[in-house]
Backbone as CSV, one residue per row, in Angstrom:
resi,resn,N_x,N_y,N_z,CA_x,CA_y,CA_z,C_x,C_y,C_z
1,MET,9.831,-30.085,9.793,8.785,-30.878,9.148,8.221,-30.106,7.959
2,THR,8.087,-30.779,6.824,7.530,-30.121,5.657,6.017,-30.065,5.760
3,LEU,5.424,-29.217,4.918,3.973,-29.118,4.891,3.354,-30.463,4.576
4,PHE,3.899,-31.180,3.592,3.292,-32.434,3.180,3.414,-33.502,4.261
5,ALA,4.503,-33.454,5.028,4.651,-34.414,6.117,3.625,-34.170,7.201
6,ALA,3.211,-32.925,7.345,2.257,-32.583,8.389,0.824,-32.890,7.995
7,LEU,0.573,-33.104,6.701,-0.783,-33.364,6.244,-1.174,-34.805,6.495
8,GLY,-2.445,-34.998,6.756,-2.956,-36.342,6.932,-3.243,-36.993,5.595
9,PRO,-3.631,-38.305,5.610,-3.947,-39.008,4.372,-5.065,-38.299,3.612
10,GLY,-4.853,-38.119,2.338,-5.881,-37.502,1.510,-5.900,-35.994,1.549
11,ASP,-5.087,-35.401,2.420,-5.056,-33.945,2.502,-4.241,-33.368,1.346
12,THR,-4.527,-32.141,1.021,-3.759,-31.385,0.038,-3.444,-30.038,0.641
13,PRO,-2.441,-29.318,0.100,-2.178,-27.980,0.623,-3.407,-27.093,0.597
14,ALA,-4.192,-27.142,-0.507,-5.380,-26.295,-0.598,-6.394,-26.657,0.472
15,ARG,-6.550,-27.974,0.735,-7.503,-28.386,1.764,-7.018,-27.968,3.144
16,ALA,-5.709,-28.083,3.386,-5.159,-27.658,4.672,-5.379,-26.169,4.875
17,ALA,-5.201,-25.384,3.801,-5.407,-23.947,3.899,-6.849,-23.621,4.229
18,ALA,-7.781,-24.427,3.670,-9.200,-24.168,3.898,-9.578,-24.371,5.354
19,ASP,-8.810,-25.177,6.082,-9.110,-25.464,7.485,-8.435,-24.485,8.433
20,THR,-7.688,-23.530,7.920,-6.955,-22.571,8.736,-7.560,-21.182,8.563
21,PRO,-7.734,-20.433,9.663,-8.240,-19.061,9.510,-7.323,-18.272,8.576
22,PRO,-7.881,-17.593,7.593,-7.034,-16.933,6.596,-6.324,-15.700,7.123
23,VAL,-5.132,-15.481,6.612,-4.447,-14.209,6.796,-5.148,-13.200,5.889
24,LYS,-5.496,-12.057,6.444,-6.272,-11.061,5.699,-5.352,-9.974,5.143
25,LEU,-5.203,-9.987,3.831,-4.409,-8.974,3.148,-5.318,-8.016,2.389
26,VAL,-4.833,-6.809,2.192,-5.492,-5.840,1.319,-4.486,-5.414,0.260
27,ALA,-4.867,-5.558,-1.006,-4.060,-5.042,-2.107,-4.543,-3.624,-2.392
28,PHE,-3.686,-2.653,-2.095,-4.060,-1.240,-2.143,-3.270,-0.569,-3.248
29,GLY,-3.960,-0.144,-4.303,-3.218,0.420,-5.414,-4.086,1.131,-6.426
30,ASP,-3.581,1.175,-7.659,-4.257,1.871,-8.754,-4.859,0.853,-9.714
31,SER,-4.943,1.186,-10.991,-5.561,0.286,-11.964,-4.810,-1.031,-12.113
32,LEU,-3.518,-1.038,-11.829,-2.742,-2.276,-11.910,-3.212,-3.279,-10.875
33,THR,-3.702,-2.793,-9.752,-4.297,-3.643,-8.726,-5.779,-3.867,-9.001
34,ALA,-6.483,-2.803,-9.370,-7.937,-2.878,-9.542,-8.335,-3.867,-10.629
35,GLY,-7.514,-3.968,-11.679,-7.841,-4.851,-12.794,-8.571,-4.118,-13.897
36,TYR,-7.962,-3.074,-14.400,-8.561,-2.241,-15.444,-8.998,-3.076,-16.641
37,ARG,-10.286,-2.965,-16.999,-10.900,-3.671,-18.134,-10.813,-5.190,-18.018
38,LEU,-10.711,-5.693,-16.807,-10.682,-7.132,-16.565,-11.825,-7.515,-15.631
39,PRO,-12.350,-8.746,-15.760,-13.324,-9.211,-14.765,-12.667,-9.325,-13.399
40,ALA,-13.474,-9.246,-12.352,-12.931,-9.230,-10.988,-12.049,-10.434,-10.708
41,ASP,-12.429,-11.604,-11.244,-11.661,-12.809,-10.933,-10.363,-12.905,-11.721
42,ALA,-10.128,-11.952,-12.629,-8.864,-11.916,-13.374,-7.958,-10.788,-12.913
43,ALA,-8.408,-10.014,-11.915,-7.597,-8.922,-11.381,-6.498,-9.469,-10.475
44,PHE,-5.466,-8.680,-10.283,-4.295,-9.102,-9.510,-4.634,-9.707,-8.148
45,PRO,-5.467,-9.087,-7.305,-5.706,-9.673,-5.974,-6.334,-11.064,-6.039
46,ALA,-7.293,-11.260,-6.948,-7.964,-12.552,-7.049,-7.021,-13.630,-7.574
47,VAL,-6.225,-13.290,-8.575,-5.287,-14.265,-9.143,-4.208,-14.615,-8.125
48,LEU,-3.716,-13.621,-7.397,-2.716,-13.878,-6.366,-3.291,-14.740,-5.253
49,GLU,-4.504,-14.462,-4.843,-5.123,-15.270,-3.787,-5.224,-16.729,-4.210
50,ARG,-5.663,-16.985,-5.433,-5.764,-18.368,-5.908,-4.394,-19.038,-5.959
51,ALA,-3.387,-18.309,-6.407,-2.039,-18.883,-6.491,-1.512,-19.252,-5.108
52,LEU,-1.760,-18.408,-4.128,-1.306,-18.685,-2.763,-2.061,-19.861,-2.161
53,LYS,-3.364,-19.920,-2.399,-4.147,-21.046,-1.877,-3.690,-22.358,-2.497
54,ALA,-3.324,-22.323,-3.770,-2.827,-23.525,-4.437,-1.517,-24.005,-3.827
55,ARG,-0.811,-23.099,-3.166,0.447,-23.446,-2.508,0.258,-23.688,-1.008
56,GLY,-0.998,-23.865,-0.593,-1.268,-24.227,0.792,-1.366,-23.068,1.749
57,ARG,-1.497,-21.859,1.226,-1.572,-20.672,2.083,-3.028,-20.319,2.371
58,ALA,-3.360,-20.165,3.633,-4.688,-19.702,4.030,-4.672,-18.183,4.011
59,VAL,-5.278,-17.611,2.994,-5.175,-16.163,2.803,-6.413,-15.644,2.087
60,SER,-6.811,-14.440,2.424,-7.824,-13.723,1.651,-7.230,-12.369,1.278
61,ILE,-7.493,-11.932,0.057,-6.924,-10.672,-0.430,-8.041,-9.788,-0.951
62,ALA,-8.284,-8.691,-0.275,-9.292,-7.728,-0.702,-8.707,-6.795,-1.752
63,ASN,-9.516,-6.465,-2.737,-9.090,-5.572,-3.810,-9.467,-4.140,-3.454
64,ALA,-8.472,-3.340,-3.073,-8.679,-1.917,-2.790,-7.947,-1.074,-3.822
65,GLY,-8.026,-1.516,-5.070,-7.434,-0.757,-6.160,-8.437,0.209,-6.758
66,VAL,-7.980,1.380,-7.139,-8.817,2.400,-7.778,-8.095,2.891,-9.030
67,SER,-8.704,2.664,-10.169,-8.081,3.086,-11.422,-7.855,4.595,-11.438
68,GLY,-6.672,4.993,-11.878,-6.323,6.404,-11.955,-5.776,6.991,-10.674
69,ASP,-5.713,6.177,-9.617,-5.302,6.720,-8.323,-3.823,7.098,-8.311
70,THR,-3.530,8.126,-7.541,-2.162,8.581,-7.308,-1.799,8.318,-5.853
71,THR,-0.562,8.575,-5.504,-0.183,8.392,-4.100,-0.910,9.383,-3.198
72,THR,-1.146,10.589,-3.685,-1.882,11.571,-2.887,-3.327,11.132,-2.692
73,GLY,-3.942,10.615,-3.753,-5.294,10.083,-3.636,-5.346,8.884,-2.713
74,GLY,-4.334,8.029,-2.805,-4.274,6.873,-1.922,-4.186,7.268,-0.465
75,LEU,-3.391,8.284,-0.190,-3.270,8.761,1.186,-4.614,9.264,1.700
76,ASP,-5.367,9.945,0.836,-6.666,10.483,1.244,-7.657,9.385,1.619
77,ARG,-7.578,8.225,0.959,-8.561,7.169,1.210,-8.017,6.002,2.036
78,LEU,-6.789,6.116,2.460,-6.142,4.986,3.124,-6.910,4.492,4.342
79,ASP,-7.256,5.391,5.239,-7.804,4.977,6.530,-9.103,4.199,6.387
80,TRP,-9.984,4.633,5.485,-11.254,3.917,5.352,-11.179,2.735,4.385
81,SER,-10.096,2.623,3.648,-9.936,1.506,2.714,-9.317,0.278,3.372
82,ILE,-8.604,0.478,4.474,-7.926,-0.625,5.162,-8.662,-0.885,6.467
83,PRO,-9.489,-1.932,6.527,-10.291,-2.160,7.728,-9.459,-2.660,8.900
84,ASP,-9.979,-2.447,10.096,-9.358,-3.037,11.277,-9.341,-4.552,11.114
85,GLY,-8.310,-5.188,11.631,-8.171,-6.630,11.490,-7.380,-7.052,10.269
86,THR,-6.962,-6.083,9.454,-6.110,-6.392,8.306,-4.734,-6.829,8.798
87,ASP,-4.249,-7.948,8.262,-2.961,-8.493,8.702,-1.776,-7.946,7.911
88,GLY,-2.014,-7.458,6.717,-0.928,-6.931,5.901,-1.474,-6.236,4.671
89,VAL,-0.694,-5.319,4.127,-1.093,-4.546,2.948,-0.026,-4.671,1.869
90,ILE,-0.471,-4.952,0.649,0.397,-4.861,-0.522,0.165,-3.480,-1.112
91,LEU,1.147,-2.604,-0.988,1.010,-1.205,-1.387,1.620,-1.005,-2.769
92,GLU,0.766,-0.725,-3.743,1.187,-0.579,-5.145,0.640,0.744,-5.666
93,LEU,1.400,1.792,-5.549,1.001,3.110,-6.041,2.231,3.875,-6.539
94,GLY,1.986,4.775,-7.458,3.066,5.613,-7.963,3.137,5.690,-9.475
95,ALA,2.527,4.710,-10.168,2.599,4.720,-11.633,1.948,5.963,-12.218
96,ASN,0.791,6.345,-11.685,0.105,7.525,-12.228,0.824,8.821,-11.869
97,ASP,1.470,8.845,-10.713,2.317,9.997,-10.395,3.380,10.169,-11.476
98,MET,4.027,9.054,-11.793,5.104,9.085,-12.777,4.582,9.494,-14.150
99,LEU,3.453,8.934,-14.570,2.906,9.248,-15.887,2.500,10.717,-16.000
100,ARG,2.159,11.323,-14.871,1.782,12.742,-14.865,2.975,13.663,-14.617
101,GLY,4.136,13.066,-14.419,5.321,13.872,-14.162,5.315,14.557,-12.811
102,THR,4.603,13.961,-11.853,4.551,14.523,-10.500,5.951,14.568,-9.894
103,ASP,6.247,15.627,-9.182,7.534,15.750,-8.497,7.744,14.522,-7.611
104,PRO,8.838,13.782,-7.787,9.082,12.612,-6.957,9.061,12.902,-5.460
105,ALA,9.362,14.125,-5.069,9.301,14.471,-3.646,7.877,14.370,-3.119
106,VAL,6.898,14.693,-3.963,5.486,14.584,-3.580,5.096,13.118,-3.434
107,THR,5.525,12.297,-4.385,5.246,10.864,-4.332,5.877,10.234,-3.100
108,ARG,7.122,10.559,-2.853,7.827,10.015,-1.685,7.101,10.398,-0.391
109,LYS,6.709,11.656,-0.272,6.055,12.129,0.951,4.745,11.389,1.199
110,ALA,3.958,11.186,0.137,2.674,10.508,0.292,2.856,9.035,0.644
111,LEU,3.775,8.357,-0.025,4.039,6.955,0.301,4.561,6.816,1.726
112,ASP,5.463,7.685,2.103,6.006,7.679,3.465,4.879,7.826,4.480
113,ALA,3.956,8.750,4.223,2.850,8.978,5.152,1.936,7.762,5.244
114,MET,1.684,7.101,4.111,0.848,5.897,4.134,1.499,4.787,4.949
115,ILE,2.775,4.571,4.707,3.488,3.522,5.439,3.506,3.829,6.929
116,ALA,3.737,5.087,7.270,3.762,5.480,8.684,2.405,5.260,9.345
117,ARG,1.334,5.580,8.639,-0.006,5.368,9.199,-0.285,3.887,9.428
118,LEU,0.091,3.078,8.458,-0.127,1.642,8.607,0.737,1.074,9.729
119,LYS,1.961,1.547,9.832,2.835,1.106,10.921,2.224,1.457,12.268
120,ALA,1.645,2.655,12.385,1.027,3.080,13.640,-0.154,2.192,14.013
121,ARG,-0.772,1.586,13.011,-1.890,0.667,13.254,-1.417,-0.774,13.417
122,GLY,-0.120,-1.001,13.336,0.416,-2.346,13.483,0.192,-3.221,12.271
123,ILE,0.079,-2.606,11.092,-0.189,-3.355,9.864,1.062,-3.364,8.986
124,PRO,1.688,-4.523,8.780,2.885,-4.610,7.944,2.574,-4.303,6.477
125,VAL,3.592,-3.872,5.759,3.447,-3.468,4.360,4.444,-4.210,3.483
126,LEU,3.946,-4.754,2.378,4.803,-5.190,1.276,4.748,-4.063,0.256
127,LEU,5.883,-3.466,-0.028,5.942,-2.329,-0.940,6.267,-2.813,-2.349
128,ALA,5.330,-2.569,-3.273,5.534,-2.927,-4.676,6.041,-1.700,-5.414
129,GLY,7.253,-1.774,-5.898,7.892,-0.616,-6.494,7.476,-0.348,-7.925
130,MET,7.766,0.852,-8.362,7.529,1.282,-9.734,8.807,1.953,-10.224
131,LYS,8.971,1.983,-11.540,10.132,2.654,-12.125,9.670,3.661,-13.167
132,ALA,10.394,4.750,-13.272,10.023,5.830,-14.178,10.423,5.510,-15.617
133,ALA,9.629,6.024,-16.545,9.949,5.878,-17.964,11.196,6.698,-18.299
134,PRO,12.098,6.146,-19.108,13.350,6.849,-19.427,13.147,8.222,-20.059
135,ASN,12.020,8.404,-20.786,11.828,9.681,-21.481,11.534,10.844,-20.544
136,LEU,11.413,10.571,-19.248,11.208,11.640,-18.274,12.522,12.316,-17.885
137,GLY,13.622,11.766,-18.345,14.918,12.378,-18.075,15.655,11.694,-16.944
138,ALA,16.971,11.727,-17.030,17.808,10.995,-16.077,17.608,11.461,-14.641
139,ASP,17.461,12.758,-14.431,17.288,13.274,-13.071,15.983,12.788,-12.467
140,TYR,14.897,12.878,-13.251,13.599,12.420,-12.747,13.649,10.924,-12.442
141,VAL,14.194,10.155,-13.382,14.274,8.702,-13.196,15.043,8.359,-11.926
142,ALA,16.165,9.000,-11.711,16.981,8.711,-10.528,16.228,9.035,-9.243
143,ARG,15.544,10.164,-9.220,14.819,10.573,-8.013,13.608,9.688,-7.763
144,PHE,12.886,9.350,-8.836,11.688,8.522,-8.677,12.049,7.087,-8.300
145,ASP,12.988,6.501,-9.026,13.324,5.093,-8.804,13.906,4.841,-7.422
146,ALA,14.482,5.868,-6.812,15.074,5.703,-5.478,14.031,5.656,-4.367
147,ILE,12.811,6.090,-4.664,11.790,6.203,-3.617,11.550,4.871,-2.921
148,TYR,11.321,3.828,-3.701,10.863,2.560,-3.135,11.944,1.839,-2.332
149,PRO,13.152,1.671,-2.860,14.194,1.049,-2.025,14.539,1.874,-0.798
150,ASP,14.491,3.196,-0.926,14.785,4.046,0.236,13.755,3.846,1.346
151,LEU,12.473,3.853,0.984,11.425,3.678,1.992,11.447,2.268,2.574
152,ALA,11.697,1.281,1.725,11.767,-0.092,2.222,12.892,-0.241,3.241
153,LYS,14.033,0.373,2.949,15.161,0.313,3.882,14.849,1.067,5.161
154,SER,14.251,2.233,5.036,13.955,3.075,6.197,12.983,2.407,7.156
155,TYR,11.984,1.707,6.598,10.945,1.095,7.435,11.130,-0.413,7.634
156,GLY,12.144,-0.987,7.011,12.353,-2.424,7.139,11.270,-3.242,6.464
157,LEU,10.830,-2.792,5.282,9.726,-3.439,4.581,10.212,-4.534,3.640
158,VAL,9.325,-5.479,3.359,9.535,-6.383,2.236,9.283,-5.577,0.961
159,LEU,10.219,-5.652,0.017,10.135,-4.867,-1.215,10.118,-5.783,-2.430
160,TYR,9.156,-5.548,-3.321,9.212,-6.122,-4.666,9.595,-4.958,-5.574
161,PRO,10.806,-4.930,-6.088,11.362,-3.702,-6.668,10.569,-3.070,-7.808
162,PHE,9.978,-3.908,-8.690,9.278,-3.342,-9.846,8.072,-4.209,-10.157
163,PHE,6.890,-3.678,-9.891,5.652,-4.452,-10.017,5.466,-5.017,-11.422
164,LEU,5.909,-4.302,-12.444,5.679,-4.709,-13.834,6.855,-5.457,-14.450
165,GLU,7.810,-5.855,-13.640,9.031,-6.494,-14.139,8.731,-7.668,-15.068
166,SER,7.759,-8.497,-14.708,7.497,-9.740,-15.442,6.879,-9.519,-16.814
167,ILE,6.353,-8.332,-17.080,5.707,-8.096,-18.377,6.369,-6.965,-19.159
168,LEU,7.487,-6.500,-18.684,8.177,-5.388,-19.338,8.547,-5.762,-20.773
169,GLY,8.071,-4.984,-21.730,8.403,-5.210,-23.126,7.618,-6.308,-23.813
170,ASP,6.683,-6.944,-23.107,5.887,-8.040,-23.671,4.529,-7.501,-24.124
171,ARG,4.385,-7.231,-25.398,3.132,-6.667,-25.913,1.964,-7.631,-25.741
172,GLN,2.245,-8.920,-25.773,1.178,-9.910,-25.644,0.607,-9.965,-24.232
173,ALA,1.287,-9.341,-23.285,0.832,-9.345,-21.895,0.085,-8.064,-21.533
174,HIS,-0.124,-7.194,-22.530,-0.772,-5.906,-22.287,-2.085,-5.776,-23.053
175,LEU,-2.957,-4.930,-22.540,-4.129,-4.527,-23.300,-3.694,-3.681,-24.492
176,ASP,-4.662,-3.326,-25.336,-4.299,-2.580,-26.541,-3.825,-1.161,-26.259
177,ASP,-3.970,-0.696,-25.006,-3.441,0.632,-24.673,-1.939,0.621,-24.420
178,GLY,-1.370,-0.581,-24.325,0.063,-0.711,-24.115,0.539,-0.389,-22.716
179,LEU,-0.392,-0.076,-21.817,-0.038,0.309,-20.450,-0.467,-0.718,-19.412
180,HIS,-1.680,-1.234,-19.575,-2.255,-2.091,-18.541,-2.114,-3.570,-18.901
181,PRO,-1.898,-4.419,-17.909,-1.802,-5.851,-18.187,-3.154,-6.445,-18.558
182,ASN,-3.136,-7.390,-19.488,-4.321,-8.197,-19.748,-4.304,-9.395,-18.804
183,ALA,-5.216,-10.341,-18.999,-5.283,-11.483,-18.086,-3.973,-12.267,-18.078
184,LYS,-3.368,-12.435,-19.254,-2.075,-13.121,-19.327,-1.018,-12.341,-18.560
185,GLY,-1.053,-11.027,-18.692,-0.091,-10.189,-17.988,-0.230,-10.275,-16.486
186,VAL,-1.470,-10.298,-16.004,-1.686,-10.429,-14.556,-1.123,-11.749,-14.054
187,GLN,-1.336,-12.820,-14.812,-0.772,-14.117,-14.426,0.748,-14.029,-14.313
188,ALA,1.378,-13.339,-15.253,2.837,-13.200,-15.223,3.287,-12.356,-14.036
189,ILE,2.555,-11.277,-13.744,2.891,-10.446,-12.586,2.801,-11.261,-11.308
190,VAL,1.740,-12.049,-11.178,1.568,-12.874,-9.981,2.694,-13.891,-9.862
191,ALA,3.054,-14.533,-10.966,4.151,-15.504,-10.920,5.447,-14.842,-10.467
192,GLY,5.659,-13.605,-10.896,6.883,-12.912,-10.510,6.921,-12.503,-9.055
193,ILE,5.795,-12.010,-8.551,5.771,-11.468,-7.190,5.502,-12.542,-6.134
194,LEU,5.057,-13.722,-6.563,4.623,-14.754,-5.615,5.663,-15.098,-4.546
195,PRO,6.934,-15.340,-4.893,7.909,-15.651,-3.835,8.067,-14.526,-2.816
196,THR,7.973,-13.288,-3.279,8.084,-12.149,-2.360,6.881,-12.091,-1.428
197,VAL,5.694,-12.357,-1.962,4.492,-12.367,-1.118,4.582,-13.488,-0.087
198,GLU,5.101,-14.633,-0.481,5.236,-15.727,0.485,6.234,-15.358,1.586
199,SER,7.305,-14.694,1.235,8.245,-14.222,2.259,7.567,-13.233,3.200
200,PHE,6.734,-12.372,2.642,5.968,-11.413,3.437,5.031,-12.145,4.393
201,LEU,4.318,-13.137,3.890,3.402,-13.903,4.736,4.140,-14.589,5.878
202,ASP,5.336,-15.056,5.612,6.118,-15.729,6.652,6.495,-14.790,7.790
203,ARG,6.469,-13.494,7.526,6.823,-12.508,8.556,5.619,-12.031,9.365
204,LEU,4.430,-12.363,8.911,3.236,-11.804,9.533,2.822,-12.556,10.787
205,THR,2.302,-11.808,11.741,1.590,-12.373,12.883,0.157,-11.890,12.746
206,PRO,-0.753,-12.752,12.267,-2.115,-12.300,12.023,-2.743,-11.642,13.238
207,GLN,-3.424,-10.535,13.015,-4.019,-9.779,14.105,-5.139,-10.591,14.752
208,GLY,-5.121,-10.605,16.077,-6.150,-11.293,16.832,-5.933,-12.777,16.965
209,ARG,-4.754,-13.275,16.445,-4.500,-14.713,16.560,-3.091,-14.926,17.107
């Protein structure tokens, strides 16, 4: 039975979602999640939540992004940033590690530890990948880019291979710093990742329900 067949007269997917207890997600990341220089309602978690609700998904997405955060910083704040009762986490970290030239082994270790901690709490993870800039050298790029698919395979995670895929090379989708997405860029990122998030939601068993 399709969603629309299950709806009563006058119902819409958004209205059906409003009548269902929401799946509680936390978007945990750096400035790409936090919404650097953007109003709260234009940041990635808010835009993604609206897009999912428009598709009939009962979901709430908390913004646990911190501008400038690294994977090591994320590990330090993970436990108090992800409340009990969280049904799933979108983990988006690593860009600042790469920009600082952090040893990929350090990034891998911190991400691995975060995923392991969340797994121990019974909280599934959607891993949003990052890719290294070519000017860091072929060896660095190979070691860094392998982190996300390797961890996704090891833990059986849903993986979105490259968080910035939808805005790569599009100057009109970036702020004037050339690094961070503007409101248009966030919309494009959400459009790109949306099918992966829906697949992730289909795998979740909301905690306490």
